[in-house]
TISEKOL-927342 format. One record per residue (C-alpha): residue number from 1; x, y, z. Coordinates in steps of 0.001 Angstrom, whole numbers, m for minus. Layout:
! residues N
R num      c1      c2      c3
R NUM       X       Y       Z
...
! end
This chain:
! residues 580
R num      c1      c2      c3
R   1  170762   39083   87079
R   2  170296   41445   84140
R   3  170415   40758   80432
R   4  173976   42015   80044
R   5  175308   39692   82774
R   6  173479   36770   81208
R   7  174846   37393   77721
R   8  178359   37908   79104
R   9  178287   34465   80739
R  10  177011   32822   77550
R  11  179606   34585   75394
R  12  182388   33673   77842
R  13  181216   30061   77718
R  14  181437   30136   73919
R  15  184929   31623   74088
R  16  186177   29009   76555
R  17  184688   26224   74424
R  18  186483   27695   71415
R  19  189739   27685   73366
R  20  189073   24035   74167
R  21  188556   23346   70443
R  22  184989   22221   71056
R  23  182490   21637   68268
R  24  181878   24653   66033
R  25  178144   24053   66375
R  26  178292   24061   70171
R  27  180249   27323   70204
R  28  177810   28859   67731
R  29  174837   27715   69826
R  30  176019   29734   72845
R  31  176838   32809   70759
R  32  173479   32592   68977
R  33  171709   32274   72323
R  34  173533   35375   73605
R  35  172512   37351   70500
R  36  168915   36167   70815
R  37  168795   37227   74459
R  38  170146   40661   73526
R  39  167318   41285   71082
R  40  164527   39701   73132
R  41  161927   41666   75084
R  42  161506   38993   77764
R  43  161869   39842   81459
R  44  164434   37653   83192
R  45  163360   36837   86716
R  46  163495   33759   88912
R  47  159973   32749   87931
R  48  160799   32333   84266
R  49  160306   28790   82960
R  50  162419   26782   80545
R  51  159442   26588   78190
R  52  159273   30403   78113
R  53  163004   30630   77368
R  54  162659   28112   74537
R  55  160219   30467   72819
R  56  163188   32764   72110
R  57  164573   31968   68682
R  58  167932   30185   68862
R  59  167543   28836   72409
R  60  167112   25090   72834
R  61  166322   22960   75860
R  62  169933   22585   77074
R  63  170878   26251   76951
R  64  167459   27260   78308
R  65  168245   25112   81346
R  66  171632   26801   81733
R  67  170007   30233   81514
R  68  167519   29270   84204
R  69  170431   28121   86397
R  70  172246   31429   85817
R  71  169139   33404   86775
R  72  168659   31384   89943
R  73  172247   30776   91065
R  74  174433   33150   89049
R  75  176166   30357   87118
R  76  175843   26812   85734
R  77  177927   23652   86058
R  78  179595   23578   82629
R  79  180563   27250   82872
R  80  182210   26725   86263
R  81  184095   23694   84948
R  82  185390   25641   81958
R  83  186458   28536   84185
R  84  188394   26198   86460
R  85  190338   24698   83555
R  86  190922   27845   81459
R  87  193790   30161   82462
R  88  192287   33602   82972
R  89  195207   35184   81115
R  90  193941   33705   77857
R  91  191041   36154   77975
R  92  193550   39012   78232
R  93  195360   37646   75172
R  94  192088   37711   73248
R  95  191894   41473   73856
R  96  194973   41957   71676
R  97  193927   43123   68195
R  98  194270   40257   65716
R  99  194459   37530   68365
R 100  191555   35163   67866
R 101  190769   32003   69802
R 102  192609   29729   67342
R 103  195878   31631   67671
R 104  195598   31871   71440
R 105  194875   28148   71705
R 106  197785   27255   69416
R 107  200237   29323   71472
R 108  198879   27857   74712
R 109  199076   24274   73428
R 110  202480   24561   71729
R 111  204411   27167   73728
R 112  202545   27065   77050
R 113  201784   30796   76814
R 114  199011   31699   79262
R 115  199147   35512   79480
R 116  200248   38673   77660
R 117  203515   38931   79630
R 118  204636   35507   78394
R 119  203386   36331   74894
R 120  205384   39568   74714
R 121  208498   37766   75933
R 122  208043   35070   73274
R 123  207676   37729   70576
R 124  210777   39597   71770
R 125  212676   36310   71556
R 126  211359   35657   68004
R 127  209790   32367   69096
R 128  206741   32869   66858
R 129  208663   33301   63590
R 130  208642   29680   62481
R 131  205196   28718   63768
R 132  202597   27854   61112
R 133  200209   30753   60551
R 134  202420   33298   62315
R 135  205693   34697   60915
R 136  207409   38066   61342
R 137  204523   40272   60231
R 138  202087   38559   62596
R 139  204629   38710   65442
R 140  205165   42442   64849
R 141  201407   43033   64793
R 142  201013   41136   68069
R 143  203675   43326   69708
R 144  201913   46392   68356
R 145  198615   45073   69736
R 146  200154   44437   73150
R 147  201327   48054   73117
R 148  197761   49211   72469
R 149  196417   47085   75331
R 150  199071   48472   77703
R 151  198307   52013   76610
R 152  194682   51647   77566
R 153  195023   49471   80663
R 154  193139   50597   83756
R 155  190872   52813   81669
R 156  187147   52301   81241
R 157  184488   53380   78797
R 158  182041   55897   80241
R 159  179167   53874   78834
R 160  180293   50764   80686
R 161  180617   52324   84135
R 162  178002   55086   84328
R 163  175159   52797   85470
R 164  177270   51375   88305
R 165  178521   54879   89175
R 166  174978   56169   89558
R 167  173942   53088   91532
R 168  176741   53605   94071
R 169  176025   57338   94264
R 170  172371   56586   95113
R 171  173516   54273   97908
R 172  175702   57050   99316
R 173  172849   59549   99108
R 174  170550   57205  100995
R 175  172943   56925  103933
R 176  171442   58829  106853
R 177  174745   60515  107690
R 178  175125   62045  104209
R 179  173670   65504  103566
R 180  174672   66068   99932
R 181  176527   63897   97436
R 182  177489   64011   93783
R 183  179661   62269   91248
R 184  182794   64226   90431
R 185  185827   63956   88175
R 186  185788   62754   84588
R 187  182527   60851   85138
R 188  180678   64063   86013
R 189  182320   65786   83036
R 190  181114   62840   80916
R 191  184491   62067   79399
R 192  184370   59192   76925
R 193  187080   57281   78840
R 194  187603   57395   82606
R 195  190150   56001   85069
R 196  188033   55877   88206
R 197  184827   57040   89846
R 198  184904   60065   92158
R 199  182222   60887   94717
R 200  182036   64014   96862
R 201  179802   63944   99941
R 202  179029   66282  102831
R 203  178477   65002  106344
R 204  178861   65778  110042
R 205  180030   62237  110697
R 206  182657   61220  108133
R 207  183682   58144  110111
R 208  180213   56601  109747
R 209  180153   57419  106025
R 210  183542   55773  105536
R 211  182394   52654  107407
R 212  179352   52446  105151
R 213  181239   53150  101915
R 214  183937   50551  102502
R 215  181357   47872  103312
R 216  179042   48139  100282
R 217  178450   44818   98538
R 218  179956   46003   95236
R 219  183388   46423   96868
R 220  185932   43688   96276
R 221  188912   45343   98007
R 222  189474   48282  100314
R 223  192427   50163   98862
R 224  192559   52889  101495
R 225  190414   53914  104441
R 226  190975   57417  105772
R 227  189225   60091  107796
R 228  188002   62132  104813
R 229  189028   60029  101809
R 230  188642   56322  101118
R 231  189097   54142   98041
R 232  187630   50792   97087
R 233  188013   48522   94086
R 234  184747   47234   92672
R 235  184227   43675   91500
R 236  184223   45076   87961
R 237  187818   46278   88512
R 238  187361   50049   88600
R 239  188324   52110   91657
R 240  185906   54409   93480
R 241  187156   57300   95623
R 242  185000   59188   98086
R 243  185875   62493   99739
R 244  183858   63928  102593
R 245  183613   67571  103653
R 246  181463   69655  105950
R 247  178285   70775  104231
R 248  179342   74423  103889
R 249  182436   73249  101995
R 250  180480   71087   99564
R 251  180193   73575   96637
R 252  183926   74331   96636
R 253  184912   70678   96941
R 254  182488   69617   94215
R 255  183816   72232   91816
R 256  187416   71330   92580
R 257  187016   67560   92364
R 258  184943   67796   89199
R 259  187915   69339   87394
R 260  189359   69272   84899
R 261  192829   70128   86151
R 262  193183   72665   83322
R 263  189834   74277   84122
R 264  190710   74531   87814
R 265  194090   76075   87060
R 266  192474   78690   84824
R 267  189795   79447   87439
R 268  192379   79866   90202
R 269  194457   82134   87988
R 270  191403   84280   87227
R 271  190488   84424   90938
R 272  194037   85385   91907
R 273  193924   88413   89597
R 274  190900   89605   91600
R 275  192658   89054   94909
R 276  190698   85865   95638
R 277  192203   82599   96856
R 278  190358   79595   95430
R 279  190779   75938   96369
R 280  188777   72863   97390
R 281  188130   74360  100821
R 282  186525   77610   99698
R 283  186829   81085   98194
R 284  188746   83471  100402
R 285  188859   87251  100213
R 286  191303   88916  102594
R 287  191359   85634  104498
R 288  187572   85525  104975
R 289  185374   82858  103413
R 290  183064   83915  100599
R 291  179889   81984  101408
R 292  178423   79959   98510
R 293  175434   77636   98809
R 294  176181   75782   95583
R 295  178345   75880   92443
R 296  176074   78468   90839
R 297  177001   80876   93633
R 298  180705   80345   92904
R 299  180307   81333   89257
R 300  177926   84181   90161
R 301  180535   85616   92517
R 302  182840   86052   89519
R 303  179985   87509   87415
R 304  179991   84425   85211
R 305  177333   82154   83779
R 306  177141   78736   85378
R 307  179501   76444   83454
R 308  178023   72943   82990
R 309  180453   70195   84058
R 310  180785   68877   80486
R 311  182378   72155   79382
R 312  184989   72375   82140
R 313  187972   71460   79958
R 314  189558   74918   79521
R 315  188410   75137   75908
R 316  187264   78755   76190
R 317  184397   78168   78600
R 318  185669   80658   81213
R 319  185973   83513   78719
R 320  182552   82700   77226
R 321  180948   82518   80687
R 322  182331   85952   81554
R 323  180767   87393   78401
R 324  177464   85589   78912
R 325  178038   83693   75670
R 326  177948   80040   76719
R 327  175834   77882   74401
R 328  172421   76548   75389
R 329  173521   72938   75304
R 330  171509   70214   73612
R 331  169478   67843   75848
R 332  168357   64223   75486
R 333  164771   65394   75030
R 334  165762   67424   71948
R 335  166344   64244   69931
R 336  163261   63460   67815
R 337  164492   60471   65836
R 338  167398   58092   65392
R 339  169413   57449   62236
R 340  172027   54715   61586
R 341  170241   51563   62669
R 342  171111   48003   61634
R 343  168557   45216   61430
R 344  168570   41491   60747
R 345  168801   42356   57060
R 346  172556   42782   57679
R 347  174370   42351   61010
R 348  171735   43749   63366
R 349  170006   41635   66008
R 350  166525   43153   65696
R 351  163885   43022   63017
R 352  162406   46093   61372
R 353  159176   45484   63240
R 354  160938   45128   66609
R 355  162993   48281   66264
R 356  160123   50404   64962
R 357  157964   49279   67886
R 358  160704   50125   70388
R 359  161433   53506   68799
R 360  157779   54457   69178
R 361  157772   53292   72799
R 362  160741   55630   73334
R 363  158620   58534   72099
R 364  160569   59020   68878
R 365  158960   60295   65679
R 366  161108   58434   63157
R 367  164112   56231   62553
R 368  166527   55841   59674
R 369  167434   52283   58718
R 370  170959   51962   57351
R 371  172103   48385   56994
R 372  175478   47602   55448
R 373  176078   47826   51701
R 374  177056   44908   49486
R 375  180866   45165   49907
R 376  180514   44568   53645
R 377  180109   40827   53100
R 378  181478   40226   56627
R 379  178441   42097   58002
R 380  175798   40625   55695
R 381  175886   43543   53279
R 382  172679   43947   51275
R 383  172385   42722   47700
R 384  169999   44435   45282
R 385  167507   41657   45998
R 386  167824   42254   49769
R 387  167241   45975   49270
R 388  164044   45317   47333
R 389  162716   43108   50131
R 390  163671   45649   52803
R 391  162059   48540   50913
R 392  158845   46538   50567
R 393  158769   45821   54295
R 394  159481   49467   55159
R 395  156673   50621   52841
R 396  154285   48125   54432
R 397  155184   49202   57969
R 398  154960   52903   57116
R 399  151399   52376   55848
R 400  150474   50943   59246
R 401  151881   53908   61212
R 402  149935   57063   61972
R 403  152590   59242   63602
R 404  155868   57489   62914
R 405  158041   57066   59840
R 406  160874   54787   58781
R 407  163349   56417   56389
R 408  165204   54262   53887
R 409  168964   54525   54176
R 410  172169   52576   53740
R 411  175616   52584   55308
R 412  177617   52562   52094
R 413  181246   51535   52197
R 414  183738   54089   50907
R 415  185885   52009   48591
R 416  189651   52499   48270
R 417  189301   55020   45433
R 418  186618   57032   47252
R 419  183722   55679   45213
R 420  180567   54348   46866
R 421  179261   50828   46957
R 422  176220   51062   44639
R 423  175703   52790   41335
R 424  173679   55993   41125
R 425  170507   54225   40019
R 426  170434   52411   43391
R 427  171661   55345   45507
R 428  168803   57423   44108
R 429  166288   55134   45844
R 430  167432   55951   49398
R 431  166133   58827   51510
R 432  169661   59268   52866
R 433  173077   57669   52385
R 434  175563   57248   55222
R 435  179123   56839   53945
R 436  181838   55128   55974
R 437  185279   53555   55835
R 438  185375   49972   57103
R 439  188580   48649   55547
R 440  192169   49493   54563
R 441  192853   51776   57523
R 442  196605   51691   56880
R 443  196577   54150   54005
R 444  198616   57331   54464
R 445  197015   60393   56025
R 446  196832   62043   52593
R 447  195275   58950   50991
R 448  192642   58481   53706
R 449  191737   62178   53662
R 450  191408   62264   49865
R 451  189416   59012   49908
R 452  186849   60484   52322
R 453  186647   63835   50541
R 454  186069   62174   47181
R 455  183233   60136   48702
R 456  181687   63313   50120
R 457  181648   64795   46616
R 458  179199   62103   45520
R 459  175868   63889   45199
R 460  174046   61135   47106
R 461  176275   61296   50208
R 462  174266   62605   53164
R 463  176217   61789   56333
R 464  179840   60780   56978
R 465  179853   58062   59657
R 466  182435   57560   62450
R 467  184897   59840   60619
R 468  188128   58752   62334
R 469  187367   55027   62621
R 470  188491   54806   66224
R 471  187387   52130   68677
R 472  187979   53477   72152
R 473  190504   51485   74199
R 474  191183   49089   71334
R 475  191882   50862   68048
R 476  193462   54257   67476
R 477  191955   56594   64859
R 478  193298   56114   61369
R 479  195529   58903   60100
R 480  193238   61598   58687
R 481  193231   65391   58421
R 482  189951   65803   60226
R 483  189818   69590   59834
R 484  190198   69179   56060
R 485  187358   66630   56167
R 486  185151   69063   58104
R 487  185985   71822   55586
R 488  185030   69463   52752
R 489  181788   68563   54537
R 490  180889   72250   54614
R 491  181752   72694   50937
R 492  179840   69595   49803
R 493  176813   69967   52096
R 494  177476   66695   53919
R 495  176589   66182   57578
R 496  179000   64485   59981
R 497  178010   61768   62378
R 498  178620   61793   66087
R 499  178541   58029   66453
R 500  177022   57420   69882
R 501  178250   53884   70416
R 502  180196   54008   73705
R 503  182985   52182   71834
R 504  183309   54989   69252
R 505  181933   58442   70259
R 506  183318   59669   66965
R 507  183477   62569   65938
R 508  185575   63476   68978
R 509  184196   66359   71052
R 510  187374   68350   70540
R 511  186489   68694   66830
R 512  182768   69293   67284
R 513  183372   72911   68202
R 514  185290   73364   64929
R 515  182456   71710   62971
R 516  179990   74070   64684
R 517  182088   77074   63706
R 518  182046   75831   60097
R 519  178232   75389   60200
R 520  178540   71669   59515
R 521  175469   69866   60840
R 522  175975   66921   63193
R 523  173834   63780   63270
R 524  173819   62049   66664
R 525  173491   58386   65670
R 526  173389   55261   67862
R 527  174816   52869   65220
R 528  172395   50451   66862
R 529  172630   46706   66279
R 530  170310   45678   69122
R 531  167323   47105   70978
R 532  169470   48155   73934
R 533  171846   50033   71583
R 534  169054   52479   70710
R 535  169570   54178   74064
R 536  173225   54826   73235
R 537  172159   58112   71628
R 538  172354   59566   75155
R 539  176124   59014   75171
R 540  176233   60974   71934
R 541  174284   63807   73523
R 542  176855   63885   76353
R 543  179670   64297   73830
R 544  177687   66842   71833
R 545  177399   68907   75006
R 546  181143   68637   75564
R 547  181549   69898   71990
R 548  179409   72994   72689
R 549  176553   71838   70461
R 550  173086   73315   70687
R 551  169784   71931   69457
R 552  170014   73676   66085
R 553  173475   72209   65411
R 554  172066   68677   65351
R 555  170094   67259   62422
R 556  167957   64758   64296
R 557  166437   67349   66596
R 558  164186   68073   63601
R 559  160746   66485   63714
R 560  159707   63846   61184
R 561  158234   66248   58637
R 562  161151   68671   58848
R 563  163818   66005   58487
R 564  161930   64535   55530
R 565  162079   67954   53880
R 566  165689   68342   54979
R 567  166756   65127   53210
R 568  164826   66064   50066
R 569  166168   69612   49946
R 570  169719   68383   50514
R 571  169368   65876   47656
R 572  167932   68555   45355
R 573  170662   71059   46260
R 574  173375   68483   45544
R 575  171826   67654   42161
R 576  171524   71320   41224
R 577  175155   71898   42230
R 578  176268   68967   40077
R 579  174448   70389   37046
R 580  176498   73559   37375
! end
């Protein structure tokens, strides 16, 4: 039982209690306990005592007992009772944008609606028009939300499935009948959203491998069981496909089943021009196999550089590899510090002391704190008084550090007219200012674009955060001319964030290459609200690699002293430009 599973059960309990119209305080107690668990450093094992759990802020005797039951048995009595009496379809309804627990409960109680199919039918029949708190606009928004959910059904965030993917791959590798094995498909290419998990394995005994694969404990259903290909559905809902080949075929199969389809088509076309047949079974010249030990040999045969899986999207990688001009892609180890971190001063679930301790344990040299600005009242935006207290704590902590620094920042809301959330006297006090849109996404493309560009013209703007506002699988990007924004970032000396939250991964990798060409620096930021979120920067590095970024393209590959100078020089340059 890991921390994520624990918090999921507690949050689900809170949701089901909300749907049952239970006491606000009881619902809040479970949600608070889940948040406290997220930010705690405690190890959850079967030996943990209730008294130890009660030491975690926000966890009382009752919930501590439930947590102990979950750790020992996987559940607790109240949770099981709620599950038995709550239609599972209500959870699906809660995934619809704008559908909170109160609305779902009202529709369940008054119209007997228990799932999204019934809800869509009711909307199509205009049965919500006269209900209190609904009306035509709400009904239209629900239909729009259902459309979004349908659009993204049976798709999964890379960040949510990669751990399980790697776990299953390791199991396959450990099977005595398997010689070589690798992830393939969109997971290996590190796409932000994937449909399934692909595994390629080599063996002399495919039947034994298939028996093993279809019997692993993570499998809920066997979808298909074949001689060289089998599919299972995991308990988490995602499908896993495995393909087996003889070991000499492994390089060709791995390349083919890694994809993308567009990359493979371009590679086959290139091979055909040289009189070579290329497919998942091999390279063939005049009908004879061209022997390759691994993927590197395949690319070497065509006098190409090895193309990392992340780049195999037919975005110019084949031409660049032929010319020996592929970028030296950024690595996790290149990141020296993390910017865009939220603490308990706003809506974060970690204190300044906790996050600075963890960042040092991770081997980082610095972090940039950027809690929400005052307009973000929904996220505990900081008042001037709050800022003073935070600055004092940062100064105190910095004095205690020998080789680590906390930079003072803010995530300032871009208001409707493009102005920022504090006056210049306050903005001057920050080491850096992250600017971001958090409201009024329904402006026209021209209005949104102009709003962002005006904010970038503010001399204190350092980094534009999550520039398209998307939430993967739940909210489409707002309408914005992103190339115009990148051009304005270049003109105004503003960096652009690659938000590393697995729910955002924004700026999209397809635009990173354009930003690189325009010499716009990228900041790979975790947008962390909890200790675990700090590690999300690795998802950002994946996307940076897909966007052809190298170490020098990314701001936070600078060490602490250099980024300190970088912020100061940027501020000075902006001031000098304004004087002109």
